[in-house]
N, CA, C and O atoms as a GROMACS GRO file, in nm:
protein
  292
    1UNK      N    1   0.177  16.048   1.256
    1UNK     CA    2   0.169  15.954   1.364
    1UNK      C    3   0.212  15.814   1.318
    1UNK      O    4   0.290  15.748   1.387
    2UNK      N    5   0.164  15.769   1.206
    2UNK     CA    6   0.200  15.639   1.151
    2UNK      C    7   0.350  15.633   1.121
    2UNK      O    8   0.415  15.530   1.138
    3UNK      N    9   0.403  15.746   1.075
    3UNK     CA   10   0.544  15.751   1.039
    3UNK      C   11   0.634  15.730   1.162
    3UNK      O   12   0.734  15.659   1.152
    4UNK      N   13   0.601  15.789   1.275
    4UNK     CA   14   0.682  15.773   1.395
    4UNK      C   15   0.683  15.628   1.444
    4UNK      O   16   0.789  15.577   1.481
    5UNK      N   17   0.571  15.563   1.443
    5UNK     CA   18   0.564  15.424   1.486
    5UNK      C   19   0.641  15.333   1.392
    5UNK      O   20   0.705  15.237   1.436
    6UNK      N   21   0.636  15.362   1.265
    6UNK     CA   22   0.706  15.281   1.166
    6UNK      C   23   0.857  15.292   1.183
    6UNK      O   24   0.929  15.192   1.176
    7UNK      N   25   0.904  15.413   1.206
    7UNK     CA   26   1.048  15.432   1.222
    7UNK      C   27   1.099  15.367   1.350
    7UNK      O   28   1.208  15.311   1.352
    8UNK      N   29   1.022  15.374   1.454
    8UNK     CA   30   1.063  15.309   1.579
    8UNK      C   31   1.074  15.160   1.562
    8UNK      O   32   1.167  15.098   1.615
    9UNK      N   33   0.983  15.101   1.489
    9UNK     CA   34   0.988  14.957   1.463
    9UNK      C   35   1.108  14.920   1.377
    9UNK      O   36   1.168  14.814   1.398
   10UNK      N   37   1.141  15.003   1.282
   10UNK     CA   38   1.257  14.976   1.198
   10UNK      C   39   1.386  14.982   1.279
   10UNK      O   40   1.478  14.903   1.256
   11UNK      N   41   1.393  15.074   1.374
   11UNK     CA   42   1.514  15.087   1.455
   11UNK      C   43   1.541  14.957   1.532
   11UNK      O   44   1.655  14.909   1.533
   12UNK      N   45   1.440  14.901   1.594
   12UNK     CA   46   1.460  14.776   1.666
   12UNK      C   47   1.492  14.661   1.571
   12UNK      O   48   1.567  14.570   1.606
   13UNK      N   49   1.437  14.666   1.453
   13UNK     CA   50   1.467  14.562   1.354
   13UNK      C   51   1.614  14.564   1.314
   13UNK      O   52   1.676  14.459   1.300
   14UNK      N   53   1.669  14.684   1.295
   14UNK     CA   54   1.811  14.694   1.260
   14UNK      C   55   1.900  14.644   1.372
   14UNK      O   56   2.000  14.577   1.347
   15UNK      N   57   1.865  14.674   1.496
   15UNK     CA   58   1.944  14.626   1.609
   15UNK      C   59   1.941  14.474   1.614
   15UNK      O   60   2.044  14.410   1.638
   16UNK      N   61   1.824  14.416   1.592
   16UNK     CA   62   1.811  14.270   1.592
   16UNK      C   63   1.901  14.207   1.486
   16UNK      O   64   1.976  14.114   1.516
   17UNK      N   65   1.894  14.256   1.363
   17UNK     CA   66   1.973  14.196   1.254
   17UNK      C   67   2.122  14.222   1.272
   17UNK      O   68   2.204  14.139   1.235
   18UNK      N   69   2.157  14.336   1.327
   18UNK     CA   70   2.298  14.363   1.356
   18UNK      C   71   2.351  14.265   1.459
   18UNK      O   72   2.462  14.214   1.445
   19UNK      N   73   2.273  14.238   1.562
   19UNK     CA   74   2.312  14.140   1.664
   19UNK      C   75   2.327  14.001   1.603
   19UNK      O   76   2.421  13.929   1.636
   20UNK      N   77   2.236  13.964   1.515
   20UNK     CA   78   2.244  13.832   1.449
   20UNK      C   79   2.372  13.823   1.366
   20UNK      O   80   2.442  13.722   1.371
   21UNK      N   81   2.404  13.927   1.290
   21UNK     CA   82   2.526  13.927   1.208
   21UNK      C   83   2.652  13.921   1.293
   21UNK      O   84   2.747  13.852   1.257
   22UNK      N   85   2.653  13.991   1.405
   22UNK     CA   86   2.769  13.986   1.495
   22UNK      C   87   2.786  13.846   1.552
   22UNK      O   88   2.899  13.796   1.560
   23UNK      N   89   2.677  13.782   1.591
   23UNK     CA   90   2.685  13.646   1.644
   23UNK      C   91   2.734  13.548   1.538
   23UNK      O   92   2.818  13.463   1.567
   24UNK      N   93   2.684  13.559   1.416
   24UNK     CA   94   2.727  13.471   1.308
   24UNK      C   95   2.876  13.491   1.280
   24UNK      O   96   2.949  13.394   1.263
   25UNK      N   97   2.921  13.616   1.277
   25UNK     CA   98   3.063  13.644   1.255
   25UNK      C   99   3.148  13.586   1.365
   25UNK      O  100   3.255  13.530   1.339
   26UNK      N  101   3.103  13.600   1.489
   26UNK     CA  102   3.178  13.548   1.602
   26UNK      C  103   3.191  13.395   1.593
   26UNK      O  104   3.299  13.340   1.618
   27UNK      N  105   3.083  13.326   1.557
   27UNK     CA  106   3.085  13.180   1.543
   27UNK      C  107   3.182  13.139   1.432
   27UNK      O  108   3.259  13.044   1.449
   28UNK      N  109   3.178  13.208   1.320
   28UNK     CA  110   3.267  13.174   1.208
   28UNK      C  111   3.414  13.192   1.248
   28UNK      O  112   3.496  13.105   1.220
   29UNK      N  113   3.447  13.302   1.313
   29UNK     CA  114   3.585  13.327   1.355
   29UNK      C  115   3.630  13.221   1.455
   29UNK      O  116   3.742  13.171   1.445
   30UNK      N  117   3.544  13.185   1.550
   30UNK     CA  118   3.581  13.081   1.646
   30UNK      C  119   3.607  12.947   1.578
   30UNK      O  120   3.703  12.878   1.612
   31UNK      N  121   3.523  12.910   1.483
   31UNK     CA  122   3.541  12.783   1.413
   31UNK      C  123   3.670  12.783   1.333
   31UNK      O  124   3.742  12.682   1.329
   32UNK      N  125   3.701  12.894   1.269
   32UNK     CA  126   3.825  12.903   1.191
   32UNK      C  127   3.946  12.891   1.282
   32UNK      O  128   4.044  12.826   1.246
   33UNK      N  129   3.942  12.953   1.400
   33UNK     CA  130   4.053  12.944   1.494
   33UNK      C  131   4.069  12.802   1.547
   33UNK      O  132   4.181  12.754   1.562
   34UNK      N  133   3.959  12.734   1.575
   34UNK     CA  134   3.966  12.596   1.623
   34UNK      C  135   4.025  12.506   1.516
   34UNK      O  136   4.109  12.420   1.546
   35UNK      N  137   3.983  12.524   1.390
   35UNK     CA  138   4.036  12.442   1.281
   35UNK      C  139   4.185  12.466   1.263
   35UNK      O  140   4.260  12.372   1.238
   36UNK      N  141   4.228  12.591   1.277
   36UNK     CA  142   4.369  12.623   1.262
   36UNK      C  143   4.450  12.560   1.374
   36UNK      O  144   4.559  12.507   1.350
   37UNK      N  145   4.399  12.563   1.497
   37UNK     CA  146   4.469  12.504   1.610
   37UNK      C  147   4.478  12.352   1.595
   37UNK      O  148   4.581  12.293   1.625
   38UNK      N  149   4.370  12.289   1.547
   38UNK     CA  150   4.372  12.144   1.528
   38UNK      C  151   4.471  12.104   1.420
   38UNK      O  152   4.537  12.001   1.432
   39UNK      N  153   4.482  12.183   1.316
   39UNK     CA  154   4.574  12.152   1.206
   39UNK      C  155   4.719  12.170   1.250
   39UNK      O  156   4.807  12.100   1.200
   40UNK      N  157   4.744  12.262   1.341
   40UNK     CA  158   4.880  12.290   1.384
   40UNK      C  159   4.928  12.198   1.495
   40UNK      O  160   5.049  12.182   1.514
   41UNK      N  161   4.838  12.137   1.569
   41UNK     CA  162   4.880  12.052   1.679
   41UNK      C  163   4.935  11.921   1.625
   41UNK      O  164   4.869  11.853   1.547
   42UNK      N  165   5.057  11.886   1.666
   42UNK     CA  166   5.118  11.763   1.615
   42UNK      C  167   5.048  11.639   1.670
   42UNK      O  168   5.007  11.635   1.786
   43UNK      N  169   5.037  11.539   1.586
   43UNK     CA  170   4.977  11.413   1.629
   43UNK      C  171   5.085  11.330   1.698
   43UNK      O  172   5.199  11.324   1.650
   44UNK      N  173   5.051  11.265   1.809
   44UNK     CA  174   5.152  11.184   1.878
   44UNK      C  175   5.195  11.066   1.791
   44UNK      O  176   5.113  11.006   1.720
   45UNK      N  177   5.321  11.035   1.796
   45UNK     CA  178   5.377  10.928   1.715
   45UNK      C  179   5.358  10.796   1.789
   45UNK      O  180   5.384  10.787   1.909
   46UNK      N  181   5.315  10.694   1.718
   46UNK     CA  182   5.296  10.563   1.781
   46UNK      C  183   5.432  10.496   1.797
   46UNK      O  184   5.530  10.534   1.733
   47UNK      N  185   5.436  10.396   1.882
   47UNK     CA  186   5.561  10.322   1.905
   47UNK      C  187   5.607  10.254   1.777
   47UNK      O  188   5.727  10.245   1.751
   48UNK      N  189   5.512  10.205   1.696
   48UNK     CA  190   5.548  10.140   1.571
   48UNK      C  191   5.609  10.240   1.473
   48UNK      O  192   5.703  10.207   1.401
   49UNK      N  193   5.557  10.361   1.471
   49UNK     CA  194   5.612  10.465   1.383
   49UNK      C  195   5.756  10.498   1.423
   49UNK      O  196   5.843  10.514   1.337
   50UNK      N  197   5.781  10.507   1.553
   50UNK     CA  198   5.916  10.534   1.602
   50UNK      C  199   6.009  10.421   1.562
   50UNK      O  200   6.122  10.444   1.518
   51UNK      N  201   5.962  10.299   1.578
   51UNK     CA  202   6.042  10.182   1.544
   51UNK      C  203   6.075  10.180   1.394
   51UNK      O  204   6.190  10.154   1.356
   52UNK      N  205   5.977  10.206   1.311
   52UNK     CA  206   6.000  10.209   1.166
   52UNK      C  207   6.099  10.320   1.127
   52UNK      O  208   6.184  10.300   1.041
   53UNK      N  209   6.086  10.435   1.192
   53UNK     CA  210   6.176  10.547   1.162
   53UNK      C  211   6.320  10.512   1.203
   53UNK      O  212   6.414  10.541   1.130
   54UNK      N  213   6.335  10.449   1.319
   54UNK     CA  214   6.470  10.410   1.364
   54UNK      C  215   6.532  10.306   1.270
   54UNK      O  216   6.652  10.312   1.242
   55UNK      N  217   6.451  10.214   1.223
   55UNK     CA  218   6.502  10.113   1.130
   55UNK      C  219   6.539  10.178   0.996
   55UNK      O  220   6.642  10.144   0.938
   56UNK      N  221   6.456  10.271   0.949
   56UNK     CA  222   6.484  10.338   0.822
   56UNK      C  223   6.611  10.422   0.831
   56UNK      O  224   6.684  10.434   0.733
   57UNK      N  225   6.639  10.480   0.948
   57UNK     CA  226   6.760  10.561   0.965
   57UNK      C  227   6.884  10.473   0.984
   57UNK      O  228   6.997  10.522   0.973
   58UNK      N  229   6.864  10.347   1.013
   58UNK     CA  230   6.978  10.257   1.034
   58UNK      C  231   7.022  10.251   1.179
   58UNK      O  232   7.131  10.201   1.207
   59UNK      N  233   6.941  10.300   1.270
   59UNK     CA  234   6.977  10.297   1.412
   59UNK      C  235   6.972  10.155   1.468
   59UNK      O  236   7.044  10.123   1.562
   60UNK      N  237   6.887  10.071   1.412
   60UNK     CA  238   6.874   9.933   1.459
   60UNK      C  239   6.885   9.839   1.340
   60UNK      O  240   6.859   9.877   1.226
   61UNK      N  241   6.924   9.716   1.370
   61UNK     CA  242   6.937   9.616   1.264
   61UNK      C  243   6.801   9.553   1.235
   61UNK      O  244   6.703   9.576   1.305
   62UNK      N  245   6.799   9.472   1.128
   62UNK     CA  246   6.674   9.405   1.090
   62UNK      C  247   6.628   9.310   1.201
   62UNK      O  248   6.509   9.302   1.231
   63UNK      N  249   6.723   9.239   1.262
   63UNK     CA  250   6.689   9.146   1.369
   63UNK      C  251   6.630   9.221   1.489
   63UNK      O  252   6.531   9.176   1.548
   64UNK      N  253   6.690   9.334   1.526
   64UNK     CA  254   6.637   9.414   1.636
   64UNK      C  255   6.497   9.468   1.601
   64UNK      O  256   6.407   9.468   1.685
   65UNK      N  257   6.482   9.512   1.477
   65UNK     CA  258   6.353   9.562   1.432
   65UNK      C  259   6.246   9.454   1.445
   65UNK      O  260   6.138   9.480   1.499
   66UNK      N  261   6.275   9.333   1.394
   66UNK     CA  262   6.178   9.224   1.398
   66UNK      C  263   6.144   9.185   1.544
   66UNK      O  264   6.028   9.160   1.576
   67UNK      N  265   6.246   9.181   1.629
   67UNK     CA  266   6.222   9.145   1.770
   67UNK      C  267   6.136   9.251   1.839
   67UNK      O  268   6.042   9.217   1.911
   68UNK      N  269   6.167   9.379   1.817
   68UNK     CA  270   6.090   9.486   1.880
   68UNK      C  271   5.950   9.493   1.822
   68UNK      O  272   5.854   9.523   1.894
   69UNK      N  273   5.937   9.466   1.693
   69UNK     CA  274   5.805   9.466   1.630
   69UNK      C  275   5.718   9.356   1.690
   69UNK      O  276   5.599   9.376   1.716
   70UNK      N  277   5.780   9.240   1.713
   70UNK     CA  278   5.707   9.129   1.774
   70UNK      C  279   5.664   9.165   1.916
   70UNK      O  280   5.554   9.129   1.958
   71UNK      N  281   5.750   9.235   1.990
   71UNK     CA  282   5.717   9.276   2.126
   71UNK      C  283   5.599   9.374   2.128
   71UNK      O  284   5.518   9.371   2.220
   72UNK      N  285   5.590   9.460   2.025
   72UNK     CA  286   5.484   9.561   2.021
   72UNK      C  287   5.348   9.502   1.982
   72UNK      O  288   5.244   9.555   2.022
   73UNK      N  289   5.349   9.395   1.905
   73UNK     CA  290   5.221   9.339   1.858
   73UNK      C  291   5.174   9.226   1.945
   73UNK      O  292   5.068   9.169   1.919
   0.00000   0.00000   0.00000
């Protein structure tokens, strides 16, 4: 009689811990996917970054760069 009650209690205990492990795994996978998506999403370029890149490539002269820089600040 004691043996039957003990086994029944163990069965529910295993279900509980299995559910906990599944939930923990699900949370970990979701966090990893969110981190991956955040790392892959490009950051928007600021106007100053665009201006510096254009000047570095030679698209604009120093005078144009200084005038546009003054306009941005």
